[in-house]
C-alpha positions as a printed Julia matrix, in Angstrom:
677×3 Matrix{Float64}:
  42.02   17.2     8.13
  39.57   16.71   10.97
  35.93   17.54   11.26
  37.05   20.69   13.0
  39.01   21.62    9.92
  35.83   21.29    7.92
  34.37   23.59   10.5
  37.23   25.98    9.76
  36.42   26.51    6.16
  32.69   26.45    6.68
  32.84   28.77    9.65
  33.98   31.63    7.43
  31.28   30.88    4.98
  28.95   30.85    7.95
  30.17   34.27    9.01
  29.63   35.64    5.56
  26.08   34.37    5.34
  24.87   34.65    8.87
  24.68   30.96    9.72
  25.13   30.06   13.34
  25.91   26.88   15.22
  26.99   23.93   13.12
  24.0    23.56   10.83
  25.49   21.51    8.01
  22.19   21.71    6.16
  22.68   25.48    5.78
  26.29   24.95    4.67
  25.13   22.48    2.05
  22.66   25.05    0.73
  25.42   27.67    0.53
  27.72   25.37   -1.42
  24.84   24.25   -3.65
  24.02   27.84   -4.63
  27.67   28.71   -5.19
  28.15   25.56   -7.27
  25.25   26.24   -9.64
  26.09   29.91  -10.11
  29.77   29.11  -10.63
  28.87   26.37  -13.1
  26.68   28.8   -15.05
  29.53   31.32  -15.2
  32.15   28.67  -15.95
  30.45   27.27  -19.05
  31.0    30.44  -21.15
  34.63   30.56  -19.97
  35.22   26.99  -21.1
  33.41   27.49  -24.43
  35.42   30.64  -25.24
  38.74   29.05  -24.37
  41.0    28.85  -27.43
  42.35   25.49  -26.22
  38.88   23.96  -25.98
  37.9    25.51  -29.31
  40.96   23.89  -30.88
  39.98   20.5   -29.52
  36.5    20.68  -31.04
  37.4    22.54  -34.24
  35.65   25.87  -33.91
  36.87   29.46  -33.62
  36.15   31.91  -30.8
  34.96   35.34  -32.1
  37.35   38.15  -31.2
  34.5    40.05  -29.58
  34.27   37.39  -26.88
  37.88   37.54  -25.7
  36.69   39.44  -22.6
  34.59   36.49  -21.38
  37.31   34.33  -19.77
  39.05   37.08  -17.73
  35.82   38.78  -16.61
  33.76   35.72  -15.75
  36.84   33.84  -14.57
  37.53   36.63  -12.07
  33.94   36.48  -10.83
  34.17   32.7   -10.35
  37.49   33.08   -8.53
  36.17   35.71   -6.13
  32.65   34.3    -5.66
  33.03   30.54   -6.06
  36.49   30.47   -4.49
  35.51   32.58   -1.48
  34.96   29.68    0.97
  38.5    28.43    0.27
  40.2    31.83    0.19
  38.57   33.0     3.44
  39.72   29.89    5.32
  43.43   30.62    4.81
  43.76   33.2     7.6
  42.74   30.96   10.54
  45.02   28.16    9.33
  47.96   30.54    9.16
  47.05   32.18   12.47
  47.05   28.75   14.1
  50.36   28.03   12.36
  48.77   24.92   10.92
  48.71   25.38    7.14
  46.65   22.61    5.63
  44.27   21.81    2.83
  42.56   25.2     2.61
  45.9    27.0     2.39
  47.0    24.69   -0.38
  43.74   25.07   -2.31
  43.78   28.85   -1.97
  47.39   28.9    -3.13
  46.57   26.83   -6.22
  43.57   29.01   -7.11
  45.48   32.23   -6.6
  48.47   31.11   -8.64
  46.16   30.09  -11.5
  44.23   33.37  -11.25
  47.28   35.64  -11.19
  49.02   33.86  -14.06
  45.83   33.91  -16.16
  45.22   37.58  -15.46
  48.79   38.45  -16.44
  48.41   36.43  -19.63
  45.18   38.25  -20.5
  46.93   41.6   -19.97
  49.79   40.53  -22.21
  52.37   40.62  -19.44
  53.21   36.92  -19.89
  52.66   34.44  -22.68
  49.32   32.77  -23.45
  50.69   29.4   -22.31
  50.06   30.66  -18.78
  46.38   31.34  -19.52
  44.56   28.94  -17.16
  41.12   30.59  -17.03
  39.12   27.54  -18.01
  41.2    25.3   -15.77
  40.69   27.74  -12.91
  36.9    27.89  -13.19
  36.7    24.13  -13.65
  38.75   23.65  -10.48
  36.45   25.96   -8.5
  33.31   24.25   -9.82
  34.39   20.7    -9.08
  35.71   21.65   -5.64
  32.4    23.31   -4.81
  30.65   20.14   -5.95
  32.84   18.05   -3.66
  32.13   20.31   -0.7
  28.41   20.29   -1.48
  28.42   16.47   -1.38
  30.35   16.58    1.89
  28.14   19.16    3.59
  24.97   17.42    2.49
  26.15   14.16    4.05
  27.19   15.9     7.26
  23.85   17.71    7.26
  22.04   14.39    7.12
  24.07   13.26   10.13
  23.3    16.42   12.12
  19.66   16.09   11.07
  19.36   13.19   13.52
  19.14   15.79   16.3
  16.28   17.68   14.68
  14.52   14.39   13.93
  14.7    13.42   17.59
  13.49   16.82   18.76
  10.51   16.58   16.4
   9.29   13.44   18.18
   7.98   15.39   21.15
   4.43   16.76   20.89
   3.88   20.45   21.6
   0.83   19.85   23.8
  -0.13   17.34   26.47
  -3.44   16.41   28.09
  -2.97   16.79   31.83
  -5.42   15.18   34.27
  -6.5    17.33   37.18
  -8.7    16.68   40.23
 -11.9    14.91   39.33
 -10.45   13.41   36.16
 -10.87   16.57   34.11
  -8.52   16.81   31.12
  -6.72   20.09   30.49
  -4.51   20.76   27.48
  -1.16   22.3    28.43
   2.2    22.91   26.79
   4.65   20.05   27.27
   7.09   22.51   28.82
   4.55   23.16   31.61
   4.43   19.52   32.76
   5.95   18.66   36.13
   7.06   15.35   37.66
   4.25   13.66   39.57
   1.48   14.88   37.3
  -0.67   12.46   35.28
  -1.3    12.8    31.55
  -3.66   11.09   29.14
  -2.06    9.56   26.05
  -4.71    8.75   23.47
  -4.53    6.1    20.76
  -2.18    7.4    18.07
  -0.73   10.04   20.38
   2.86   10.53   21.47
   3.98   10.3    25.09
   4.92   13.87   26.12
   7.35   12.95   28.92
   8.98    9.91   30.52
   6.72    8.22   33.04
   4.93    5.12   34.31
   1.6     3.73   33.12
  -0.91    3.98   35.98
  -4.03    2.95   34.07
  -4.68    1.24   30.76
  -2.89   -1.06   28.38
  -1.58   -0.22   24.89
   0.86   -1.35   22.24
   3.61    1.24   21.89
   5.7     2.01   18.83
   9.18    2.63   20.28
  11.08    2.39   16.98
  12.13    6.04   17.12
  14.04    5.3    20.32
  15.1     1.65   20.06
  15.24    1.14   16.29
  12.94   -1.9    16.65
   9.85   -1.93   14.43
   7.76   -4.35   16.54
   5.34   -2.71   18.98
   5.73   -3.37   22.71
   2.79   -3.77   25.09
   2.86   -1.48   28.13
   0.4    -1.68   31.04
   0.12   -0.72   34.72
   3.55   -0.23   36.28
   5.49   -0.23   33.0
   7.72    2.68   32.03
   7.14    4.62   28.82
   9.47    7.05   27.11
   8.77   10.51   25.72
   8.26   10.48   21.95
   6.91    6.91   21.71
   3.43    6.31   20.28
   0.43    4.49   21.78
  -0.89    2.71   18.69
  -4.14    0.99   19.69
  -5.65    2.42   22.88
  -5.25    5.15   25.48
  -3.33    5.02   28.76
  -2.75    7.28   31.72
   0.85    8.03   32.54
   2.35    9.48   35.71
   5.19   11.81   34.69
   8.55   11.27   36.38
  10.98   13.03   34.02
  10.54   16.16   31.93
  12.66   18.44   29.76
  16.38   17.74   29.88
  15.88   14.73   32.18
  13.99   12.65   29.59
  15.47    9.76   27.67
  14.92   11.63   24.42
  16.91   14.63   25.66
  19.68   12.29   26.77
  19.77   10.71   23.32
  20.04   14.15   21.73
  23.0    14.97   23.97
  24.72   11.72   23.07
  24.27   12.27   19.33
  25.61   15.81   19.68
  28.6    14.7    21.77
  29.36   11.89   19.35
  29.43   14.26   16.38
  31.81   16.57   18.23
  34.1    13.89   19.67
  37.28   12.78   17.98
  38.68    9.36   17.27
  42.08    7.81   16.79
  41.52    7.32   13.06
  40.43   10.93   12.76
  43.65   12.08   14.44
  45.58    9.87   12.0
  43.89   11.62    9.08
  44.83   15.0    10.59
  48.5    14.06   10.71
  48.39   12.6     7.2
  46.83   15.8     5.83
  49.47   17.97    7.5
  52.26   15.8     6.12
  50.7    15.92    2.69
  50.64   19.72    2.78
  54.37   19.9     3.36
  54.93   17.11    0.84
  52.95   19.02   -1.8
  54.61   22.33   -0.98
  58.05   20.76   -1.17
  57.17   19.02   -4.44
  55.91   22.33   -5.87
  59.14   24.15   -4.93
  61.31   21.38   -6.4
  59.17   21.33   -9.54
  59.55   25.09   -9.99
  63.31   24.94   -9.46
  63.87   21.98  -11.8
  61.75   23.29  -14.67
  63.21   26.78  -14.31
  66.7    25.29  -14.35
  65.77   23.51  -17.58
  65.04   26.95  -19.04
  61.27   26.47  -19.35
  59.63   29.13  -17.18
  56.2    28.51  -18.65
  56.35   24.81  -17.83
  57.72   25.65  -14.4
  54.64   27.69  -13.56
  52.29   25.24  -15.23
  53.81   22.21  -13.51
  53.9    23.98  -10.15
  50.24   24.94  -10.43
  49.37   21.36  -11.39
  51.28   19.97   -8.41
  49.45   22.3    -6.05
  46.09   21.35   -7.56
  46.61   17.61   -7.66
  47.99   17.4    -4.11
  45.03   19.03   -2.34
  44.32   16.69    0.61
  40.6    17.32    0.49
  39.74   13.68   -0.13
  42.03   12.64    2.71
  40.37   15.07    5.1
  36.93   13.88    4.05
  37.8    10.19    4.39
  37.37    9.91    8.17
  34.93   12.66    9.23
  32.33   11.65    6.67
  32.4     7.97    7.68
  32.1     8.97   11.34
  29.22   11.34   10.63
  27.29    8.7     8.72
  27.97    5.96   11.27
  26.78    8.28   14.06
  23.52    8.88   12.2
  23.03    5.17   11.49
  23.72    4.23   15.08
  21.22    6.76   16.46
  18.52    5.55   14.07
  19.11    1.96   15.16
  19.01    2.62   18.9
  22.82    2.63   19.28
  23.84    5.78   21.12
  27.55    6.41   20.59
  28.95    8.62   23.34
  32.61    8.06   22.45
  33.63    7.33   18.86
  36.84    5.67   19.96
  34.75    3.11   21.84
  32.85    2.36   18.65
  36.13    1.87   16.76
  37.45   -0.5    19.45
  34.34   -2.68   19.46
  35.45   -4.52   16.32
  38.56   -5.7    18.22
  36.72   -7.15   21.23
  37.16  -10.93   21.38
  35.25  -11.46   24.63
  31.86  -10.07   25.61
  31.06  -10.07   29.33
  27.35   -9.69   30.06
  25.9    -8.72   33.4
  23.08  -11.17   34.14
  20.3    -9.26   35.84
  18.61   -6.72   33.58
  20.85   -7.62   30.64
  20.62  -11.3    29.74
  17.56  -11.5    31.96
  14.69   -9.04   32.38
  15.46   -8.36   36.03
  11.89   -9.2    37.03
  10.48  -12.53   38.24
   8.35  -14.69   35.98
   6.61  -18.03   36.37
   8.79  -20.57   34.59
   7.26  -23.8    35.9
   3.98  -25.21   37.22
   3.33  -28.57   38.93
  -0.01  -30.05   40.06
  -1.1   -33.05   42.11
  -3.4   -35.7    40.7
  -6.86  -34.31   40.04
  -5.63  -30.8    39.26
  -4.2   -29.42   36.05
  -1.33  -26.97   35.8
  -3.72  -24.32   34.44
  -6.09  -24.78   37.36
  -3.29  -24.37   39.89
  -2.09  -21.25   38.07
  -5.65  -19.85   37.89
  -6.19  -20.3    41.64
  -2.85  -18.66   42.43
  -3.56  -15.78   40.06
  -6.95  -15.13   41.63
  -5.51  -14.94   45.15
  -2.54  -12.78   44.13
  -4.58  -10.36   42.01
  -4.9    -7.84   44.87
  -1.24   -7.99   45.88
   1.42   -5.52   44.68
   4.38   -7.81   45.46
   6.64   -8.46   42.4
   6.14  -12.22   42.74
   2.38  -11.71   42.89
   2.4    -9.55   39.74
   4.35  -12.3    37.95
   1.8   -14.93   38.99
  -1.12  -12.76   37.84
   0.56  -12.13   34.46
   1.12  -15.85   33.96
  -2.47  -16.67   34.91
  -3.78  -14.06   32.5
  -1.82  -15.65   29.66
  -3.65  -18.98   30.02
  -7.16  -17.63   30.68
  -9.27  -15.11   32.52
  -8.13  -14.45   36.08
 -10.71  -15.75   38.55
 -12.4   -13.46   41.05
 -11.25  -13.65   44.66
 -12.78  -12.16   47.81
 -11.5   -11.48   51.29
  -7.84  -11.01   50.31
  -5.49  -11.1    53.28
  -1.73  -10.81   53.43
  -0.04  -13.2    55.87
   3.2   -11.46   56.81
   6.23  -13.61   56.11
   4.11  -16.54   54.96
   2.04  -15.64   51.9
  -1.5   -14.57   51.04
  -5.04  -15.9    51.48
  -8.37  -15.29   49.74
 -11.69  -16.95   48.94
 -12.16  -18.3    45.39
 -15.51  -19.84   44.44
 -16.29  -20.32   48.14
 -13.0   -22.15   48.84
 -10.16  -20.81   50.95
  -6.97  -20.7    48.9
  -3.49  -19.93   50.22
  -0.35  -19.13   48.19
   3.08  -18.91   49.79
   6.5   -20.38   50.41
   7.8   -23.06   52.83
   6.8   -21.07   55.94
   3.19  -21.14   54.77
   3.11  -24.94   54.87
   4.71  -24.92   58.31
   2.12  -22.47   59.65
  -0.7   -24.6    58.28
   0.85  -27.86   59.48
   1.03  -29.22   55.94
   3.65  -31.19   54.06
   4.59  -31.11   50.42
   3.04  -34.08   48.53
   5.56  -36.62   47.27
   4.48  -36.18   43.66
   5.61  -32.54   43.84
   8.93  -33.03   45.63
  10.99  -34.06   42.59
   9.9   -31.01   40.61
  10.29  -28.49   43.43
  13.72  -29.85   44.44
  14.91  -29.39   40.86
  13.59  -25.82   40.88
  15.32  -25.01   44.16
  18.61  -26.45   42.88
  18.46  -23.88   40.09
  17.85  -21.05   42.54
  14.2   -20.55   41.68
  11.61  -19.34   44.19
   8.94  -21.97   44.92
   5.38  -21.04   45.89
   2.81  -23.62   46.99
  -0.92  -23.43   46.3
  -3.22  -24.73   49.06
  -6.91  -25.36   48.26
  -9.17  -25.82   51.33
  -6.32  -27.18   53.46
  -4.71  -29.42   50.82
  -1.51  -28.7    48.87
  -2.6   -28.98   45.24
   0.36  -27.58   43.33
   3.46  -25.43   43.18
   4.89  -22.65   41.05
   8.49  -21.88   40.12
   9.48  -18.24   39.73
  12.83  -16.98   38.52
  14.38  -13.99   36.85
  13.14  -14.32   33.29
  15.78  -14.84   30.61
  15.22  -12.5    27.69
  14.06  -14.44   24.62
  16.69  -12.62   22.51
  19.62  -13.57   24.78
  20.14  -17.04   23.32
  20.31  -15.63   19.78
  22.78  -12.95   20.89
  25.08  -15.5    22.52
  24.85  -17.93   19.61
  25.6   -15.29   16.98
  28.52  -13.81   18.92
  30.06  -17.25   19.32
  29.48  -17.88   15.62
  31.69  -14.85   14.94
  34.5   -16.19   17.08
  33.69  -14.14   20.19
  33.75  -15.74   23.64
  30.7   -14.92   25.78
  30.9   -14.75   29.59
  28.48  -13.68   32.32
  28.98  -11.98   35.68
  26.35  -12.0    38.43
  25.92  -11.65   42.16
  23.57  -14.65   42.18
  24.46  -17.99   43.73
  26.49  -20.44   41.67
  23.55  -22.76   41.02
  21.42  -19.91   39.66
  24.25  -18.64   37.46
  25.05  -22.11   36.16
  21.4   -22.72   35.26
  21.26  -19.55   33.15
  24.67  -20.32   31.62
  23.57  -23.82   30.64
  20.38  -22.5    29.09
  22.26  -19.92   27.01
  25.42  -21.93   26.27
  27.84  -19.43   27.8
  31.6   -20.0    27.71
  32.36  -18.77   31.24
  30.54  -17.63   34.38
  31.56  -15.38   37.26
  29.06  -15.99   40.09
  28.49  -14.57   43.6
  30.26  -11.36   42.61
  29.4    -8.22   44.57
  28.33   -5.21   42.48
  31.45   -3.24   43.38
  33.67   -6.19   42.45
  32.41   -6.84   38.93
  35.35   -4.91   37.51
  37.59   -7.66   38.93
  35.99  -10.08   36.43
  36.86   -7.67   33.63
  40.43   -7.37   34.91
  40.72  -11.16   35.13
  39.76  -11.55   31.48
  42.08   -8.71   30.41
  45.03  -10.23   32.26
  44.53  -13.36   30.15
  45.05  -11.25   27.04
  41.4   -10.74   26.09
  39.94   -7.51   24.72
  36.76   -7.21   26.75
  33.45   -5.6    25.9
  31.41   -5.26   29.09
  27.62   -5.09   28.72
  25.6    -4.0    31.75
  22.6    -2.01   32.86
  24.66    1.12   33.29
  24.06    1.68   37.01
  25.68   -0.81   39.39
  27.95   -2.01   36.59
  29.68    1.38   36.25
  33.15    0.3    37.5
  33.19   -2.72   35.18
  31.97   -0.63   32.23
  34.72    1.89   32.86
  37.48   -0.75   33.16
  36.5    -2.71   30.04
  38.06   -2.0    26.65
  34.52   -1.33   25.47
  31.73   -0.3    27.84
  28.17   -0.82   26.59
  25.17    0.12   28.74
  22.02   -1.74   27.71
  18.53   -0.3    28.18
  18.84    3.47   28.14
  15.96    4.43   30.44
  16.64    7.62   32.37
  20.32    6.68   32.69
  20.97    7.3    29.0
  23.81    9.72   29.7
  25.7     7.4    32.07
  29.32    8.45   32.14
  30.9     5.01   32.48
  29.78    3.61   29.11
  31.07    4.72   25.73
  28.01    3.24   24.0
  24.41    3.05   25.22
  21.81    0.74   23.67
  18.38    2.35   23.76
  16.63   -1.02   23.85
  17.01   -3.94   26.26
  17.8    -6.36   23.42
  21.28   -7.87   23.97
  21.49   -8.51   20.22
  22.24   -4.81   19.98
  25.85   -5.74   20.77
  25.98   -7.5    17.4
  24.69   -4.35   15.71
  27.41   -2.29   17.41
  30.05   -4.77   16.29
  28.73   -4.79   12.71
  28.75   -0.98   12.57
  32.25   -0.85   14.04
  33.65   -3.28   11.48
  31.84   -1.68    8.53
  32.87    1.84    9.57
  36.51    0.86   10.04
  36.53   -0.87    6.66
  35.24    2.31    4.99
  37.82    4.43    6.81
  40.65    2.23    5.6
  39.32    2.16    2.05
  39.01    5.95    1.96
  42.42    6.56    3.51
  44.12    4.17    1.1
  42.38    5.73   -1.89
  42.95    9.36   -0.85
  46.56    9.04    0.3
  47.55    6.59   -2.43
  46.0     8.8    -5.08
  48.06   11.79   -3.94
  51.31    9.87   -3.65
  50.96    8.61   -7.24
  49.52   11.78   -8.76
  52.0    14.37   -7.43
  55.02   13.03   -9.38
  52.89   12.93  -12.53
  51.78   16.5   -11.92
  55.4    17.55  -11.46
  56.2    16.17  -14.92
  58.1    13.04  -13.96
  56.99   11.4   -17.24
  57.57   14.48  -19.41
  60.64   12.85  -21.03
  58.36   10.25  -22.61
  55.79   12.81  -23.69
  53.23   12.49  -20.88
  52.23   15.86  -19.41
  49.4    16.15  -16.89
  47.46   19.36  -17.6
  46.25   21.52  -14.68
  42.63   21.04  -15.77
  43.02   17.26  -15.73
  44.64   17.56  -12.32
  41.66   19.55  -11.07
  39.2    16.99  -12.4
  41.12   14.06  -10.93
  41.49   15.72   -7.54
  37.8    16.5    -7.22
  36.9    13.1    -8.65
  38.92   11.58   -5.82
  36.89   13.64   -3.34
  33.59   12.54   -4.84
  34.68    8.88   -4.88
  35.56    9.07   -1.19
  32.21   10.7    -0.4
  30.23    8.12   -2.39
  32.18    5.25   -0.83
  31.32    6.57    2.62
  27.65    6.73    1.61
  27.74    2.98    0.9
  28.02    2.52    4.67
  24.29    3.26    4.81
  23.63   -0.07    3.11
  24.86   -2.05    6.11
  21.92   -3.8     7.81
  22.15   -3.31   11.58
  18.82   -4.89   12.46
  19.01   -7.85   14.89
  18.37  -11.31   13.44
  16.91  -14.35   15.11
């Protein structure tokens, strides 16, 4: 039985009680109330049962003989209503399944018990206490199921709650006006105070703050955001205020995209889920056939009472509820876990396939690297230190908006205060110039030296040649007409990339990289990370050829890219994973989107895939195996040796199987998906 089948039986309960949508929390409340009321009514029925009284050695007063039929009828009609009302849609769809079988078992037990109470048939067909016990334990099983599914659906409400209701919008003159978040428009600027949530996606235009992004990425460590950095709606500025220019509101925000992905994931189907559907349908016909054969055989043996009793027991014991719960519950829990850990599952089948991937192909820029330049080397001539060269360069570049200049300024700020520069001038195609402490300082590439008639000092050549061989950009620093040092800038490798590669390889997974960069640049990154294979100088629209190459060698490929120019490769791969959600969270080409930029998230996806599949298999084996073994016993296969499985025991065992499956699925929550060093 699929998740939609669960929707079938709950939808009628929903109709009865006015619940709309697919609010599993409301369904859980309905089943909880029905369970407790049915339990309260069932206890007197059990205590006034002559069979139970015989077991414990007491007598039931004659004045209480009305209790079982009256209260038993109430339990049947009230507690059994969710199961009885779900029969019609199954029959209308010509797909009789678990609800039909349950309703049949309840009705057979009710009718036979009622006839026994009226004296139409013998007391051996009085199943009142078994009937109410069956209803109670089935309601308990459904309550457990709905509560778990409600926790999964609750991820949506939890995400929605992250957005503040109000925002502080800045208007002309710097005045702050409080407005509803829904009134914000792209291009406006908002003030986010310390401890406040970002109301919409945007870019920091003033200020610097540590942001708690755990609600989006699943990572507990705060991340510093300053001028030019993007921030996401729902994240929290923890230590100071910033001004943010809004560029996405409403349905265009990352948070809204995450909500859509969680919703789509809960509604999507998987191959294992379809397998459970087929197994449940087969089990229905198996149980129905076994019940018919049981009735015929016991009737032929001349024991009509046993025929009815055995038939009822077969119908009770064969209910495929546990089988139907085995897959949907695991999927629901894994979807919740993934969302809380920054893993946005768009297609459940992709998540299932991840465990089979034996090769992970990473895009380089923006995935293994940050996609932005950073200073990764400094060289100085005699008489100057590396820090001095970096400080001079940072001072000159402080007024420039060029990406290389911003990287130099960041690096200079990390080693000390950035010096003050005056008279900044941009020299088109050559570099920049400014005055620092009364000295004229230039920063630029090879054309700068040519324009100044200067040559690179010999004590710098060895270092700069090595940088160039790796594809790095080299900038020279000129102080009052003399070349005093050089800087190497390259796309910065993420500090987590090495750990991701190492851990994947430790699990027997080959790691490859595809990039449009020159071979020397690609090889330098590959050597630093210890990659198994590199595809270099590949055009963006040809990256899928690298995926096809690996697949033709018999590899199952998981492609990890930034989700934009890697779309064809993500679509061709066995598993497509977009890293760094941003505003492209709903990208169609990837089945899984990682909310953070941490490539170790691939390990978390793989761990969840393996753990979820393991739970699915365990639940399917338990549920199906339980039914295959229990049905012959319920039919009376061991009656010749004196073993007879009572309907009440069958009811307890069936619901116990359901609860075991539900609890086993809950153990999935204990899997630790957090990245490790």
